[in-house]
C-alpha positions as CSV (number, residue, x, y, z in Angstrom):
1,M,-36.6,25.7,52.6
2,K,-33.7,27.6,50.9
3,E,-32.0,23.7,51.0
4,Q,-34.5,22.2,48.9
5,N,-34.7,24.7,46.2
6,F,-31.0,24.4,46.2
7,G,-31.0,20.8,45.8
8,K,-33.5,20.9,42.7
9,S,-31.7,23.2,40.8
10,K,-28.3,21.4,40.7
11,Q,-30.5,18.5,39.3
12,Q,-31.9,20.2,36.6
13,E,-28.7,22.2,35.7
14,P,-27.3,19.2,34.1
15,L,-30.3,18.6,32.1
16,D,-30.3,22.3,30.9
17,L,-26.5,21.9,30.0
18,E,-27.3,18.7,27.8
19,K,-30.3,20.7,26.0
20,R,-28.0,23.8,25.6
21,L,-25.0,21.5,24.2
22,R,-27.6,19.8,21.9
23,A,-29.2,22.7,20.7
24,Y,-25.6,24.2,20.0
25,Y,-23.8,21.1,18.2
26,G,-27.1,19.7,16.8
27,P,-27.8,16.2,16.7
28,Q,-25.5,13.4,17.7
29,L,-23.5,12.0,14.4
30,R,-24.0,8.3,13.3
31,E,-20.8,6.4,13.2
32,Q,-18.6,6.1,10.4
33,P,-16.7,3.1,9.7
34,L,-13.2,2.9,8.2
35,S,-12.7,1.3,5.0
36,Q,-10.8,-2.1,4.8
37,A,-7.9,-0.3,3.3
38,S,-7.6,1.9,6.2
39,W,-7.5,-0.9,8.9
40,Q,-4.9,-2.9,7.0
41,N,-2.8,0.4,6.7
42,L,-3.1,1.0,10.1
43,R,-2.3,-2.4,11.0
44,H,0.8,-2.4,8.9
45,R,2.3,0.7,10.6
46,L,1.6,-0.2,13.8
47,G,3.4,-3.7,13.3
48,S,3.7,-6.1,15.9
49,Q,5.5,-6.0,19.0
50,E,8.2,-7.8,18.1
51,D,9.1,-5.2,15.5
52,T,8.8,-2.7,17.8
53,D,11.4,-4.6,20.5
54,L,13.6,-5.1,17.3
55,R,13.6,-1.5,16.1
56,H,15.0,-0.2,19.6
57,R,17.9,-2.4,20.1
58,F,21.4,-1.1,19.0
59,S,22.4,-2.7,15.5
60,W,25.4,-2.3,13.8
61,R,23.8,-2.3,10.4
62,F,23.6,1.2,8.6
63,P,20.0,2.9,8.9
64,R,18.1,2.6,5.7
65,K,16.4,5.2,4.1
66,R,12.6,4.2,3.9
67,S,10.7,6.2,2.0
68,R,6.8,5.4,1.7
69,A,5.2,6.4,-1.6
70,Y,1.8,7.8,-1.1
71,V,-1.0,5.8,-2.7
72,P,-4.4,7.6,-2.9
73,T,-7.1,6.2,-1.0
74,S,-9.4,5.9,-3.6
75,I,-6.8,3.5,-5.8
76,Q,-6.1,1.6,-2.2
77,D,-9.5,0.9,-1.9
78,T,-9.9,-0.4,-5.3
79,F,-7.0,-2.8,-5.0
80,T,-8.1,-3.6,-1.8
81,R,-11.8,-4.7,-3.3
82,I,-10.0,-6.3,-6.3
83,A,-8.0,-8.6,-3.8
84,Y,-11.0,-9.4,-1.8
85,E,-13.1,-10.5,-4.8
86,A,-10.0,-12.8,-6.1
87,R,-9.5,-14.1,-2.6
88,I,-5.8,-13.1,-2.3
89,P,-4.5,-11.7,0.7
90,S,-3.0,-8.3,0.0
91,R,-1.4,-5.9,2.3
92,P,-0.9,-1.7,2.0
93,S,2.7,-2.6,1.1
94,M,2.2,-4.4,-2.0
95,L,0.9,-1.3,-4.1
96,R,3.3,1.3,-5.3
97,F,2.2,4.5,-6.9
98,S,3.7,7.1,-9.3
99,L,2.8,9.8,-11.8
100,K,5.1,9.9,-14.8
101,P,5.0,13.3,-17.4
102,N,2.0,13.1,-19.8
103,N,3.6,11.6,-22.5
104,H,3.4,8.0,-21.1
105,E,0.7,5.6,-21.2
106,P,-0.6,4.0,-18.2
107,A,1.2,1.0,-17.1
108,V,1.6,-1.9,-14.4
109,R,4.8,-3.4,-13.3
110,T,5.7,-6.2,-10.8
111,S,8.7,-7.0,-9.4
112,W,11.3,-9.9,-10.7
113,F,12.6,-10.8,-7.6
114,G,10.2,-12.1,-5.6
115,K,9.1,-9.2,-3.5
116,H,5.6,-9.5,-5.4
117,K,5.4,-5.3,-5.5
118,I,2.8,-4.0,-8.0
119,R,3.6,-0.3,-9.3
120,L,1.2,1.6,-10.9
121,L,2.4,4.1,-13.2
122,L,0.0,6.7,-14.2
123,P,0.5,10.0,-16.4
124,L,-0.7,13.5,-14.8
125,S,-3.7,13.6,-16.6
126,A,-5.0,10.3,-16.1
127,V,-5.4,11.2,-12.3
128,T,-8.2,13.2,-13.3
129,T,-9.6,11.6,-16.7
130,M,-9.3,7.9,-16.2
131,E,-12.5,6.1,-15.5
132,Q,-12.9,3.7,-12.6
133,T,-13.2,0.4,-14.9
134,E,-9.7,1.6,-16.5
135,L,-8.3,1.7,-13.2
136,D,-9.8,-1.6,-12.3
137,V,-8.5,-3.3,-15.3
138,L,-4.9,-1.9,-14.6
139,L,-4.7,-3.1,-11.0
140,A,-6.4,-6.7,-11.9
141,T,-3.6,-7.0,-14.4
142,G,-1.1,-6.1,-11.6
143,L,-2.5,-8.3,-9.1
144,A,-2.6,-11.4,-12.2
145,R,1.3,-10.9,-13.0
146,S,1.8,-11.0,-9.2
147,I,0.0,-14.3,-8.7
148,C,1.9,-15.5,-12.1
149,A,5.1,-14.7,-10.8
150,R,4.7,-16.4,-7.6
151,K,4.7,-19.9,-9.4
152,L,7.2,-22.2,-9.6
153,I,7.8,-22.1,-13.4
154,Y,8.2,-18.5,-13.3
155,S,11.1,-19.2,-10.8
156,F,12.7,-21.1,-12.8
157,G,12.6,-19.1,-16.0
158,R,14.0,-16.1,-14.0
159,L,16.9,-18.7,-12.8
160,F,17.6,-19.7,-16.0
161,L,17.5,-16.2,-17.5
162,A,20.0,-14.9,-14.7
163,S,22.2,-18.0,-15.1
164,M,22.5,-17.4,-18.8
165,V,23.4,-13.7,-18.0
166,L,25.9,-14.9,-15.8
167,I,27.7,-17.2,-18.4
168,A,27.3,-14.7,-21.2
169,G,29.3,-12.1,-18.8
170,I,31.8,-14.7,-18.1
171,V,32.6,-15.9,-21.4
172,L,32.7,-12.2,-22.5
173,I,35.4,-11.6,-19.8
174,L,37.4,-14.7,-20.8
175,S,37.5,-13.8,-24.4
176,W,38.6,-10.1,-23.8
177,M,41.2,-11.0,-21.2
178,H,43.0,-13.5,-23.4
179,N,42.1,-11.6,-27.1
180,V,40.1,-14.7,-28.2
181,P,37.5,-13.6,-30.6
182,L,34.0,-14.6,-29.6
183,I,33.1,-16.0,-33.2
């Protein structure tokens, strides 16, 4: 008889334990999905298997300093939302963020040399006082500039400007070497 009572107490014990845990911790929490920017950031950090294989091989190159600028999650989410609405593929590494002293205006800059990086420059006071619509306009402007920089006509303009600077530098050096006045 003692064996039957002993077996029943073992079966009721897990139920009692579950009730006690539920009473202590409360009801089960609902699932909280991550934002799209968080998933893209994770995918970018993980990289591919080839990247990890190359990282572990010996290299004769000098190591590069890799510094990642921190982009606040709210700004990254806004950028991802704007890029998604514009149907443009975006990566977390496209957006850079920096804070400047309070005497500067908010600005957006893009890369000249095809890296398609967007730099968002905000004054320290704008972090707390800037409205969401102002941030949307700044990020949409940066994304539009980045798209414009990818076009072929823009590349020809950059190539023309770089060649003119190079030719002017060569003319300046040659005129200085031969003591010829420029005019």
